[in-house]
C-alpha positions in Angstrom: 0.0 0.0 0.0 2.8 2.4 0.7 4.3 2.4 -2.8 1.0 3.1 -4.5 0.2 5.9 -2.0 3.5 7.5 -2.7 2.9 7.2 -6.5 -0.5 8.8 -6.1 0.9 11.6 -4.1 3.5 12.3 -6.7 0.9 12.2 -9.4 -1.3 14.7 -7.4 1.7 17.1 -7.1 2.4 16.8 -10.8 -1.3 17.5 -11.6 -1.2 20.5 -9.3 1.9 21.9 -11.1 0.3 21.5 -14.5 -2.9 23.2 -13.3 -0.8 26.1 -11.8 1.1 26.5 -15.0 -2.1 26.4 -17.1 -3.6 29.0 -14.9 -0.6 31.3 -15.3 -0.6 30.8 -19.1 -4.3 31.5 -19.4 -4.5 34.2 -16.8 -7.0 32.2 -14.7 -6.2 32.9 -11.0 -8.7 30.3 -9.9 -7.1 27.5 -11.8 -3.7 28.6 -10.6 -5.0 28.5 -7.0 -6.6 25.1 -7.4 -3.3 23.8 -8.8 -1.4 25.2 -5.8 -3.9 23.5 -3.5 -3.5 20.2 -5.2 0.3 20.5 -5.1 0.3 21.3 -1.4 -2.1 18.5 -0.6 0.1 16.0 -2.5 3.2 17.3 -0.7 1.5 17.0 2.7 0.5 13.4 2.0 4.0 12.7 0.9 5.4 14.0 4.2 2.9 11.7 6.0 4.2 8.7 4.1 7.8 9.6 4.9 6.9 9.9 8.6 5.3 6.4 8.5 8.4 5.0 6.8 10.6 6.6 9.5 8.5 5.1 12.3 8.6 1.6 10.7 12.4 1.9 10.4 12.7 3.0 14.0 10.6 0.1 15.1 12.7 -2.4 13.1 15.8 -0.9 14.7 14.6 -1.6 18.2 13.2 -5.0 17.5 16.5 -6.5 16.7 
């Protein structure tokens, strides 16, 4: 589940970047803002995944 979640988060960030750029090119501030929101949400989810990975690694370290 972790790999697919990370992949989805990266895809969401990429989608946000493209929306932001499309908004800039077309002069649509709403599309640009929506892209920023998508990019930030993807980044926040990615940080959550990294925190889970760090917790798993810490747990493995102390189990040995």
